[in-house]
TIROKE-6214 format. One line per field, with one value per residue (C-alpha): residue number from 1; residue in three letters; chain; x, y, z. Coordinates in Angstrom, 1 decimal, always signed. Layout:
drenvo (NUM|...)
drenti (ALA|...)
palum (A|...)
x (X|...)
y (Y|...)
z (Z|...)
This chain:
drenvo (1|2|3|4|5|6|7|8|9|10|11|12|13|14|15|16|17|18|19|20|21|22|23|24|25|26|27|28|29|30|31|32|33|34|35|36|37|38|39|40|41|42|43|44|45|46|47|48|49|50|51|52|53|54|55|56|57|58|59|60|61|62|63|64|65|66|67|68|69|70|71|72|73|74|75|76|77)
drenti (UNK|UNK|UNK|UNK|UNK|UNK|UNK|UNK|UNK|UNK|UNK|UNK|UNK|UNK|UNK|UNK|UNK|UNK|UNK|UNK|UNK|UNK|UNK|UNK|UNK|UNK|UNK|UNK|UNK|UNK|UNK|UNK|UNK|UNK|UNK|UNK|UNK|UNK|UNK|UNK|UNK|UNK|UNK|UNK|UNK|UNK|UNK|UNK|UNK|UNK|UNK|UNK|UNK|UNK|UNK|UNK|UNK|UNK|UNK|UNK|UNK|UNK|UNK|UNK|UNK|UNK|UNK|UNK|UNK|UNK|UNK|UNK|UNK|UNK|UNK|UNK|UNK)
palum (A|A|A|A|A|A|A|A|A|A|A|A|A|A|A|A|A|A|A|A|A|A|A|A|A|A|A|A|A|A|A|A|A|A|A|A|A|A|A|A|A|A|A|A|A|A|A|A|A|A|A|A|A|A|A|A|A|A|A|A|A|A|A|A|A|A|A|A|A|A|A|A|A|A|A|A|A)
x (+12.7|+14.2|+17.0|+15.4|+13.1|+16.1|+17.2|+16.7|+14.3|+15.3|+17.6|+16.8|+13.2|+12.8|+9.6|+7.9|+7.8|+4.3|+1.6|+0.4|-3.1|-1.9|+0.3|-2.7|-4.9|-2.4|-2.3|-6.1|-6.4|-3.9|-5.6|-9.0|-7.5|-5.9|-8.9|-11.3|-9.0|-8.4|-12.2|-12.7|-9.9|-11.2|-14.8|-13.9|-11.6|-13.7|-17.3|-19.6|-17.5|-17.9|-15.1|-12.6|-13.9|-13.6|-10.1|-8.8|-10.2|-8.7|-5.3|-5.2|-6.3|-3.5|-0.9|-2.2|-1.9|+1.8|+2.6|+1.1|+3.1|+6.3|+5.7|+5.2|+8.5|+10.3|+9.0|+10.1|+13.7)
y (-18.2|-17.0|-14.4|-12.3|-10.7|-9.1|-7.3|-3.6|-2.1|-1.3|+1.6|+2.5|+3.5|+7.2|+8.9|+10.6|+14.4|+14.2|+12.0|+9.0|+10.4|+13.6|+11.7|+9.6|+12.6|+14.4|+11.4|+11.3|+15.1|+15.1|+12.1|+13.8|+17.1|+15.6|+13.4|+16.4|+18.3|+15.2|+14.8|+18.5|+18.5|+15.3|+16.6|+19.8|+17.8|+14.8|+15.9|+13.2|+10.3|+8.3|+5.8|+8.5|+10.4|+7.4|+6.5|+10.0|+10.5|+7.2|+7.9|+11.5|+10.2|+7.6|+10.2|+12.5|+9.7|+9.0|+12.7|+13.0|+9.9|+11.4|+14.7|+12.9|+11.0|+14.3|+16.0|+13.1|+13.5)
z (+35.7|+32.4|+32.6|+29.9|+32.5|+34.1|+30.9|+30.7|+28.1|+24.5|+24.2|+20.6|+21.4|+21.9|+22.9|+19.9|+19.7|+18.1|+19.8|+17.8|+17.6|+16.0|+13.4|+12.4|+12.2|+9.9|+7.5|+7.3|+6.8|+4.0|+2.3|+2.5|+1.3|-1.7|-2.4|-2.5|-4.8|-7.0|-7.3|-8.2|-10.8|-12.4|-12.3|-14.1|-16.6|-17.3|-16.4|-15.0|-16.1|-12.9|-13.3|-13.9|-10.9|-8.6|-9.8|-9.6|-6.1|-4.9|-6.4|-5.0|-1.6|-1.6|-2.6|+0.2|+2.7|+1.8|+1.8|+5.4|+6.4|+5.0|+6.8|+10.1|+9.6|+8.8|+11.9|+14.0|+12.9)
């Protein structure tokens, strides 16, 4: 029997203040929020130029995802 089974658990892991489900939901909500506003801004700026609409929506969604991720990390600290 290996001795590693007798070691206690990791001490550096702390329980999260915010449940994982809520952290994921926040990232998705921010991504959708920014995506919608990115779409609307690009629609009013570029009209019906579909490649511009798609690129602007995707870029805004990615930015929103990272903002939601950063907010979840700051709340954890």
